[in-house]
C-alpha positions as CSV (number, residue, x, y, z in Angstrom):
1,M,-35.8,6.2,4.3
2,N,-34.0,8.9,6.2
3,H,-31.9,7.8,9.1
4,N,-30.7,10.6,11.2
5,Y,-27.3,10.4,12.8
6,N,-25.5,11.5,15.9
7,I,-22.7,13.5,14.2
8,Q,-19.4,13.8,16.2
9,I,-16.8,16.2,14.7
10,T,-13.2,16.3,16.2
11,L,-10.8,18.9,14.8
12,L,-7.4,20.4,15.6
13,E,-6.4,20.6,19.3
14,N,-9.1,18.0,20.0
15,K,-11.9,20.5,19.6
16,K,-15.3,18.7,19.4
17,F,-18.7,19.6,18.1
18,N,-21.8,17.3,18.1
19,I,-25.1,17.3,16.3
20,D,-27.4,14.9,18.0
21,N,-30.0,14.6,15.2
22,G,-28.7,15.2,11.7
23,L,-28.2,14.1,8.1
24,L,-24.8,14.2,6.4
25,Y,-24.1,14.8,2.7
26,V,-20.9,14.9,0.7
27,N,-20.5,17.3,-2.2
28,V,-20.1,15.6,-5.6
29,N,-18.3,17.0,-8.7
30,E,-17.9,20.5,-7.2
31,E,-21.5,21.3,-8.1
32,N,-24.7,21.6,-6.2
33,T,-25.0,17.8,-6.1
34,W,-24.9,15.9,-2.9
35,Q,-24.5,12.3,-1.9
36,K,-26.1,11.2,1.4
37,I,-23.8,9.3,3.7
38,E,-25.2,5.9,4.7
39,N,-24.4,3.5,7.6
40,N,-21.4,1.3,7.4
41,T,-19.3,3.8,5.4
42,V,-15.7,4.8,5.7
43,L,-14.4,7.8,3.7
44,A,-11.2,9.8,3.5
45,Y,-10.6,13.1,1.7
46,E,-7.8,15.6,1.3
47,I,-10.4,18.3,1.2
48,I,-14.2,18.0,1.2
49,L,-17.3,20.1,1.4
50,L,-20.0,18.6,3.7
51,K,-23.6,19.5,4.1
52,I,-25.2,18.9,7.5
53,V,-28.9,19.1,8.1
54,D,-29.5,19.6,11.8
55,D,-33.1,18.4,12.4
56,D,-33.2,19.7,16.0
57,Y,-32.5,23.3,15.0
58,K,-34.0,23.1,11.5
59,K,-30.8,24.5,9.9
60,T,-28.5,23.4,7.1
61,F,-24.8,24.0,7.5
62,Y,-21.8,23.6,5.2
63,L,-18.3,22.7,6.3
64,F,-15.0,22.7,4.4
65,L,-12.7,20.1,6.0
66,K,-9.1,19.2,5.2
67,N,-7.5,15.8,5.7
68,T,-10.7,14.3,6.7
69,H,-11.6,10.8,7.9
70,I,-15.3,9.9,8.2
71,S,-16.8,6.7,9.6
72,V,-20.4,5.8,10.0
73,L,-21.5,2.9,12.1
74,N,-24.8,2.3,14.0
75,N,-26.1,5.7,13.2
76,I,-23.1,7.4,14.6
77,V,-20.9,9.6,12.3
78,K,-17.4,10.3,13.5
79,I,-15.6,13.0,11.6
80,Q,-11.9,13.8,12.2
81,A,-10.2,16.7,10.3
82,L,-7.1,18.8,10.5
83,N,-8.6,22.3,10.5
84,D,-10.6,24.8,12.5
85,L,-14.4,24.7,12.5
86,H,-16.1,27.3,10.4
87,F,-19.8,26.8,9.5
88,F,-21.2,28.2,6.3
89,I,-24.9,28.8,5.3
90,K,-26.5,29.7,2.0
91,D,-27.1,33.4,1.5
92,G,-30.6,32.9,0.1
93,L,-31.3,36.6,-0.2
94,N,-27.9,37.3,-1.8
95,K,-27.7,40.3,0.5
96,K,-23.9,40.3,0.5
97,N,-23.2,41.1,-3.1
98,N,-20.0,43.0,-2.0
99,H,-18.9,39.8,-0.3
100,K,-19.4,37.8,-3.5
101,K,-17.3,40.3,-5.5
102,E,-14.6,40.1,-2.9
103,L,-14.7,36.3,-3.2
104,V,-14.4,36.5,-7.0
105,D,-11.4,38.9,-6.7
106,K,-9.8,36.5,-4.2
107,Y,-10.4,33.6,-6.5
108,K,-8.7,35.4,-9.4
109,N,-5.7,36.3,-7.2
110,I,-5.4,32.7,-5.9
111,T,-5.6,31.4,-9.5
112,N,-2.9,33.8,-10.6
113,N,-0.6,32.7,-7.7
114,I,-1.2,29.0,-8.6
115,L,-0.4,29.6,-12.3
116,E,2.8,31.4,-11.3
117,L,3.9,28.5,-9.0
118,E,2.9,25.9,-11.6
119,A,5.0,27.6,-14.2
120,K,7.9,27.7,-11.8
121,Q,7.4,24.0,-11.0
122,Q,9.0,23.1,-14.3
123,L,12.3,24.5,-12.9
124,G,11.7,23.1,-9.4
125,L,10.0,24.4,-6.3
126,T,11.4,24.7,-2.9
127,L,9.5,22.8,-0.2
128,S,8.0,26.0,1.0
129,E,6.7,26.8,-2.5
130,F,5.4,23.3,-2.9
131,L,3.4,23.6,0.4
132,D,2.2,27.0,-0.7
133,L,1.0,25.6,-4.0
134,D,-0.9,22.8,-2.2
135,N,-2.5,25.3,0.3
136,L,-3.4,27.7,-2.6
137,K,-5.2,24.8,-4.5
138,Q,-7.2,24.0,-1.3
139,E,-8.1,27.7,-0.8
140,Q,-9.0,27.9,-4.5
141,Y,-11.5,25.0,-4.1
142,I,-13.0,26.6,-1.0
143,T,-13.4,30.0,-2.6
144,N,-14.8,28.5,-5.8
145,M,-17.4,26.5,-3.9
146,Q,-18.4,29.5,-1.8
147,I,-19.0,31.4,-5.0
148,R,-20.9,28.6,-6.8
149,L,-23.1,27.7,-3.9
150,N,-23.5,31.3,-2.5
151,L,-22.1,30.4,0.9
152,V,-21.3,32.8,3.7
153,E,-19.7,32.1,7.0
154,Y,-22.3,31.5,9.7
155,K,-22.1,33.7,12.8
156,K,-23.8,32.3,15.9
157,D,-25.8,35.5,16.4
158,E,-27.5,35.1,13.0
159,K,-31.0,33.7,12.9
């Protein structure tokens, strides 16, 4: 039985976004596998990919969120995260092949930078390098999932 939720998202600088009638799913195992979020749930993630089905607008959106806390109670989902809001959608027509190539190149570059920092980690990293490594791993996850799921950033003027 599908229970739609009022989804309330609060991000950096107290920016808020609401979806009045939607379903929420969490990505599982970095594949195209999704777990529906149920009532009476509390979750926390360092980085997570969410799928939101907005029943009012008949659209499915994807969100990458960092340092995220999710609570679900009485059909109200409260999401708090420490990043800006960027919606993604599936590129069903694969019309942005050049975009996918750019993502693959970006992924390779990020991976090389991670390998370089991990090799240097044996000798010791500065705090700045340690934070760079953490950020690169998060960016690698986001880029990898964009490639795997064929996601492109949603622009409000798109239909």
